[in-house]
C-alpha positions as CSV (number, residue, x, y, z in Angstrom):
1,M,77.1,83.2,104.6
2,A,79.8,84.8,107.1
3,D,80.9,81.4,107.8
4,A,81.7,80.9,103.9
5,L,83.8,84.5,104.2
6,F,85.7,83.3,107.0
7,T,86.4,79.8,105.3
8,F,87.5,81.5,102.1
9,I,89.9,84.0,104.4
10,A,91.5,81.0,106.0
11,S,92.1,79.4,102.7
12,V,93.6,82.5,101.1
13,Q,95.9,82.6,104.5
14,G,96.9,79.0,103.9
15,S,99.7,78.1,105.8
16,E,101.1,81.6,106.7
17,P,101.0,82.1,110.6
18,W,98.1,84.0,112.0
19,G,100.5,86.0,114.5
20,S,98.8,88.8,116.0
21,V,95.4,89.3,114.8
22,L,93.3,92.9,115.1
23,D,89.5,92.6,114.5
24,A,88.9,96.0,113.7
25,G,85.4,96.4,113.8
26,T,84.3,93.4,116.0
27,G,81.2,91.6,117.0
28,A,80.2,88.2,118.5
29,H,80.4,86.3,115.3
30,S,83.7,87.5,113.9
31,L,85.3,87.3,117.5
32,E,84.2,83.9,117.8
33,W,86.1,83.0,114.5
34,V,89.1,84.8,115.4
35,A,89.3,83.1,118.9
36,G,89.4,80.1,117.5
37,L,92.5,81.0,115.1
38,A,96.0,79.8,116.1
39,T,96.8,83.3,117.0
40,S,99.8,84.6,119.2
41,R,97.6,87.0,120.2
42,W,94.4,89.2,119.2
43,T,92.8,92.6,119.4
44,A,89.1,93.5,119.1
45,V,87.8,96.7,118.7
46,T,84.3,98.4,118.7
47,A,82.9,101.7,118.8
48,D,80.1,100.4,121.4
49,A,81.4,100.8,124.7
50,S,78.7,98.6,126.3
51,A,78.9,95.9,123.4
52,A,82.6,95.9,124.5
53,E,81.8,95.2,128.1
54,R,79.0,92.2,126.9
55,L,82.1,90.7,124.5
56,R,84.7,90.8,127.5
57,K,82.2,88.9,129.7
58,D,81.0,86.4,126.8
59,F,84.6,85.6,126.0
60,A,86.3,86.0,129.3
61,A,87.0,82.4,129.2
62,R,88.5,82.3,126.1
63,M,90.8,85.2,126.5
64,R,94.7,85.0,127.2
65,P,96.5,87.3,129.0
66,A,97.7,89.2,126.0
67,D,94.1,89.1,124.4
68,R,92.2,92.5,124.3
69,I,88.6,93.8,123.8
70,I,88.7,97.4,123.4
71,A,86.0,100.4,123.0
72,G,87.7,103.0,120.5
73,N,86.7,104.8,117.4
74,W,89.1,105.1,114.3
75,G,88.4,108.5,114.0
76,D,90.5,109.3,116.9
77,P,94.2,109.4,115.0
78,L,95.6,108.4,118.5
79,F,93.5,105.4,118.9
80,L,96.0,101.8,119.3
81,H,98.7,104.3,117.6
82,A,101.5,102.1,116.4
83,D,100.0,99.0,117.4
84,V,101.0,96.6,114.5
85,H,99.5,93.4,113.8
86,D,100.2,90.8,111.6
87,V,96.9,90.3,110.0
88,V,94.1,92.7,110.3
89,L,90.3,91.9,109.8
90,A,87.9,94.7,108.9
91,D,84.5,92.5,108.7
92,Y,81.9,94.8,107.7
93,L,83.6,97.4,109.4
94,L,83.5,99.9,106.0
95,G,79.5,100.0,105.9
96,A,79.4,100.4,109.5
97,V,81.9,103.4,110.1
98,D,78.9,106.0,109.1
99,G,77.1,104.9,112.3
100,F,80.2,105.9,114.6
101,A,82.9,108.1,112.4
102,P,81.0,110.0,109.8
103,Y,82.8,110.7,106.9
104,L,85.9,108.5,107.4
105,Q,85.4,106.2,104.8
106,D,87.6,107.4,102.2
107,R,90.5,107.6,105.0
108,L,89.4,104.4,106.5
109,F,92.3,101.8,105.0
110,G,95.1,104.6,105.3
111,R,94.1,105.0,108.7
112,L,94.5,101.0,109.6
113,R,97.8,101.0,107.2
114,P,100.3,101.7,110.1
115,L,98.7,98.9,111.6
116,V,98.8,96.1,109.2
117,G,102.1,94.2,109.4
118,Q,101.2,91.5,106.8
119,R,97.6,91.2,105.3
120,L,94.3,92.8,105.6
121,Y,91.0,91.1,104.9
122,V,87.9,93.5,104.1
123,V,84.5,91.9,104.2
124,G,81.8,94.1,102.7
125,L,78.4,94.1,101.7
126,E,77.8,95.2,97.9
127,P,75.1,97.9,98.1
128,Y,71.7,97.0,97.3
129,P,70.2,97.9,93.7
130,G,67.4,100.3,93.5
131,E,64.9,97.8,92.0
132,A,64.9,93.9,92.1
133,P,63.0,91.8,89.6
134,H,62.6,88.9,91.7
135,P,59.8,89.2,94.7
136,W,62.4,87.9,96.9
137,G,64.8,90.5,96.2
138,Q,61.6,93.0,96.6
139,V,60.8,92.3,100.2
140,I,64.4,92.2,101.1
141,L,64.8,95.9,99.7
142,E,61.6,96.8,101.6
143,I,63.0,95.0,104.9
144,A,65.9,97.5,104.1
145,R,64.0,100.6,103.6
146,L,62.2,100.2,106.6
147,R,64.9,99.3,108.8
148,D,66.8,102.4,107.8
149,A,63.6,104.7,107.9
150,C,63.2,103.6,111.5
151,I,66.8,104.2,112.4
152,L,66.5,107.6,110.9
153,L,63.3,108.4,112.5
154,A,64.9,107.6,116.1
155,G,67.6,110.1,115.5
156,H,70.3,107.6,114.7
157,R,72.6,106.9,111.7
158,T,72.3,104.4,109.4
159,Y,75.2,102.2,107.7
160,R,76.2,102.9,104.6
161,E,77.7,100.0,102.1
162,Y,80.3,100.7,99.5
163,P,80.9,98.6,96.2
164,L,83.6,96.2,95.7
165,D,85.4,98.2,93.0
166,W,85.0,101.7,95.3
167,T,87.0,99.3,98.0
168,V,89.4,97.9,95.6
169,R,90.0,101.5,94.6
170,S,90.4,102.9,97.8
171,L,92.5,100.3,99.1
172,E,95.1,100.9,96.2
173,E,95.0,104.6,96.7
174,S,95.7,103.9,100.3
175,G,98.8,102.0,100.1
176,Y,97.8,98.4,99.6
177,S,98.6,95.9,96.8
178,V,95.2,94.2,96.2
179,E,95.9,90.3,96.1
180,E,92.5,89.0,95.6
181,A,88.9,89.7,95.5
182,K,86.2,87.6,95.5
183,A,82.1,88.1,95.3
184,F,79.8,85.8,97.3
185,P,75.9,85.5,96.2
186,I,73.8,86.0,99.4
187,R,71.0,83.5,100.5
188,Y,68.9,85.2,103.1
189,G,66.6,83.5,105.3
190,P,64.0,83.8,108.4
191,R,67.1,84.8,110.7
192,F,67.8,88.0,108.4
193,V,64.1,88.8,108.1
194,N,63.5,88.7,111.8
195,G,67.1,90.3,112.9
196,Q,66.5,93.4,110.4
197,L,62.8,93.6,111.4
198,D,63.7,93.5,115.3
199,V,66.3,96.4,114.8
200,C,63.1,98.4,113.2
201,R,61.3,97.3,116.7
202,S,64.0,98.5,118.7
203,K,64.0,102.0,117.3
204,L,60.5,102.8,117.7
205,R,61.0,103.6,121.7
206,Y,62.7,106.6,120.6
207,L,60.0,108.3,118.9
208,C,58.0,111.1,120.3
209,D,54.9,110.4,118.0
210,R,53.3,107.6,119.8
211,S,50.8,107.4,117.0
212,L,53.3,107.1,114.2
213,A,55.1,104.6,116.5
214,K,52.1,102.4,116.2
215,E,51.6,102.5,112.8
216,L,55.0,101.5,112.4
217,E,55.0,98.6,114.5
218,R,51.7,97.3,112.4
219,A,53.7,97.9,109.3
220,I,56.7,96.0,110.8
221,E,54.8,92.9,111.4
222,D,52.9,93.1,108.3
223,L,55.9,93.3,106.5
224,R,57.5,90.6,108.7
225,G,54.5,88.1,107.7
226,R,55.0,88.8,104.1
227,A,58.5,88.2,104.1
228,L,58.5,85.0,106.1
229,A,55.8,83.6,103.6
230,L,57.8,84.5,100.7
231,H,60.5,82.6,101.9
232,E,58.5,79.8,102.1
233,V,57.7,79.9,98.3
234,H,61.0,81.2,97.2
235,R,63.5,79.2,99.8
236,G,66.9,79.3,98.1
237,A,66.3,82.6,96.2
238,L,69.5,84.7,96.0
239,F,69.8,88.3,96.2
240,G,72.9,90.5,96.9
241,E,76.4,89.9,97.2
242,D,79.0,89.9,99.9
243,Y,82.7,90.3,99.4
244,V,86.2,89.8,100.8
245,V,89.4,91.5,99.6
246,D,92.6,90.4,100.3
247,A,95.1,93.2,100.8
248,R,99.0,93.6,101.6
249,P,100.6,97.3,102.6
250,R,103.0,98.0,99.9
251,A,106.5,98.8,100.9
252,G,107.6,102.8,101.4
């Protein structure tokens, strides 16, 4: 799905030069895409210092002298102050902010506004509904709830997603003109199931109650088995939506 989102962004960008690009919430996948664009330079930002170090090693051979991978937090008003880029990519940044800069969401796009020279592309995930009528959707919700429960029991913060209409409203209130917005239905598969449940397992070492950790481990593997079996039956079923918003900073 992420490839389809990036393909859409590239189609919206069209023949307009990429120039300098800021990947404002980077990860291996988004940086792989950014590093392959015809940019003059790029800067990739993550709030996780260890992740920044891993990315520097992984992308060392592809980095030009002006390219940067930086650890920093958008909650710091001086971070990358006045560092303007032609294009800024906020790839699932809105949902991730709560894990690193709680309560910044309503100010995030305003915080990025001075850095956006020409365009801001926002990629987001529509929040899951409370219920799902389809068995595949039901098991996706189970996975999401168990993941968040394990994260919270470990003493860590979960992500918090925001809907497309909230994102568009926030962008407009933060000094942008929204040029285009598009939703993309999601087709989850085994990679999602295993990835999310592996996150659950990774949090168990932080639990002081080892008996609870063992019970959760059993629950995780039981859910993994049920989810993968359901995928074989309902292969191709859609659940949830990603979205992309193309915005330009308003003058003045």
